[in-house]
C-alpha positions in Angstrom: 183.9 4.7 20.7 186.6 6.3 18.8 184.6 9.8 18.7 184.4 9.4 22.2 188.2 9.3 22.9 189.0 11.8 20.5 186.6 14.2 22.2 188.1 13.4 25.3 191.9 13.8 24.1 191.1 17.1 22.6 189.6 18.4 26.0 192.6 17.0 27.8 194.8 18.8 25.4 193.2 22.1 25.6 193.6 22.0 29.5 196.9 21.1 29.4 197.5 24.2 27.0 195.6 26.6 29.2 198.0 25.6 32.3 201.0 26.3 30.2 199.5 29.6 29.2 199.1 30.5 32.8 202.5 29.4 33.9 204.4 31.2 31.0 202.1 34.5 32.4 203.2 34.4 35.6 206.8 33.7 35.0 207.1 36.6 32.9 205.3 38.8 35.2 207.5 38.1 38.1 210.5 38.9 35.9 209.3 41.9 35.0 208.0 43.4 38.2 210.3 46.2 39.4 211.4 47.1 43.0 208.9 49.8 43.0 206.0 47.4 41.7 203.1 46.6 44.5 204.2 43.7 46.7 207.9 44.8 47.0 209.1 43.3 49.9 212.2 45.9 50.1 209.9 48.2 52.1 210.0 45.7 55.0 213.6 47.0 55.0 212.7 50.9 55.3 212.3 52.6 58.4 209.1 54.5 58.8 205.2 54.2 57.7 204.7 52.5 54.6 203.1 54.6 51.7 202.6 51.8 49.7 204.2 53.0 46.5 201.9 55.8 45.7 202.7 58.4 43.2 203.9 61.7 44.5 201.6 64.7 44.2 203.7 66.8 41.5 204.1 70.4 42.1 206.4 73.5 40.9 207.8 75.9 42.8 210.9 78.3 43.5 214.0 77.3 45.4 216.2 79.4 47.7 218.2 80.4 44.2 215.2 81.7 42.8 215.2 78.9 40.3 211.9 77.2 39.3 211.8 73.7 40.8 209.5 70.8 39.4 209.3 67.4 41.4 209.0 65.5 38.3 212.3 66.5 37.3 214.3 64.7 40.1 213.2 61.3 38.6 216.0 58.9 38.6 217.2 60.1 42.2 215.4 59.4 45.9 214.0 62.5 46.9 213.4 63.5 50.6 210.5 65.8 50.9 209.8 67.7 54.0 207.7 71.1 55.2 209.1 73.8 57.2 209.1 77.6 57.6 212.3 79.6 58.2 211.4 81.3 61.4 210.5 78.3 63.2 212.0 78.2 66.6 212.5 74.7 67.5 211.3 71.6 65.0 212.6 72.9 61.8 216.1 73.8 62.7 216.4 70.5 64.5 214.7 68.8 61.2 217.4 70.8 59.2 220.5 69.7 61.2 219.5 65.8 60.9 219.2 66.2 57.4 222.6 68.2 57.1 224.1 65.1 59.2 222.6 62.8 56.8 224.1 64.4 54.0 227.7 64.0 55.9 227.4 60.9 56.6 226.1 59.9 53.0 229.2 61.3 51.5 229.4 61.1 47.9 226.1 59.5 47.8 224.7 62.6 48.6 224.9 63.9 45.0 222.5 61.3 44.4 219.6 62.1 46.3 217.6 65.2 46.5 216.4 66.8 49.7 213.5 70.0 49.6 211.8 71.5 51.7 208.1 73.1 50.9 207.4 76.1 52.8 204.5 76.6 55.0 204.9 80.4 55.7 204.2 82.0 52.1 204.4 85.7 53.7 207.7 85.3 55.4 209.9 82.6 53.5 211.1 84.6 51.0 214.1 83.9 48.6 216.5 86.0 51.3 215.1 84.0 54.0 215.3 80.5 52.5 219.0 81.0 51.3 219.8 82.2 54.9 218.1 79.4 56.4 220.3 77.1 53.9 223.3 78.8 54.4 222.7 78.8 58.3 222.3 74.9 58.4 225.1 74.3 55.7 223.0 72.4 53.7 224.4 71.1 50.5 223.6 71.7 46.7 221.4 68.8 46.8 219.1 71.0 49.0 216.1 73.1 48.0 213.9 75.5 50.3 211.0 75.8 48.3 208.7 79.0 48.2 205.6 80.5 46.9 202.4 82.2 47.2 199.9 80.6 49.4 197.5 79.7 46.3 200.6 78.1 45.1 201.7 76.3 48.5 198.4 75.2 49.8 197.5 72.6 46.7 201.2 71.1 47.6 200.1 71.3 51.6 196.7 69.4 50.9 198.3 67.2 48.5 200.4 65.7 51.2 198.1 66.1 54.3 200.1 68.9 55.9 198.4 71.1 58.3 199.9 74.7 58.0 197.2 76.9 58.2 198.0 80.5 59.5 196.5 82.7 62.0 196.4 86.6 62.4 199.1 86.3 59.8 201.4 84.2 62.2 202.3 80.5 61.1 200.5 78.1 63.7 202.8 76.5 66.0 201.7 72.9 65.6 202.7 72.6 62.2 202.9 69.0 60.6 206.6 67.9 60.9 208.2 64.6 59.1 209.8 63.5 56.0 208.4 61.9 53.1 210.7 59.6 51.0 210.4 59.3 47.3 211.9 56.8 45.3 213.5 57.2 41.8 210.3 56.4 40.0 208.6 59.3 41.8 206.7 56.7 44.1 206.2 57.6 47.9 207.4 54.9 50.0 207.6 55.5 53.4 207.2 58.5 56.1 209.6 59.6 59.0 207.9 61.3 61.9 209.8 64.3 63.6 211.4 61.9 66.1 213.5 60.4 63.1 217.3 60.0 63.2 220.1 61.0 60.6 220.9 57.2 60.9 217.4 56.2 59.9 217.1 58.3 57.0 221.0 57.6 55.7 219.5 53.8 55.9 216.5 54.2 53.8 218.4 56.2 51.3 220.9 53.7 50.7 218.2 51.1 50.2 216.5 53.5 47.6 219.6 54.0 46.1 220.3 50.4 45.2 217.2 50.0 43.8 
């Protein structure tokens, strides 16, 4: 009888220990989870289409000042990433004006955000053209218009599912337009289509800045 009692007590003790371990592990996991981790409820506060915190594909290109720019070097700041070409007659200038408005609405916080556009016209988007586009739209120092050869740009287009094919040396008029918002950890959080408003963008950026 004593042997059976001892056996039952040992089983009960082991079960209690397992339950205690599970509770401790779950508690530690919930305390260490960061805002960029899977299951983050903050994404419900962001405008646009959720991108599920996937790591943003990296790249290295040249900006309007002729300087090398690496996406990975901007970790620690939210990044607005879009795709444009300098001779675009409509969508790109409109988007650039919205971005400038967002910069102004952010005020001092704008210095803690990076905005960049990747060229979709490698033939015609030169350093001079990118600088003129930047000046024409009065975009601030946290702005980078990124250019390169077709060989360096196409992998970036493909990685971000951007249609930017050329025909007869002319950029296709129906190129993809929109904004990717990347958080401080380098994770893609949301996508805003071409109809985005500066207010939507600023609201998203303020959320990401607070994380």
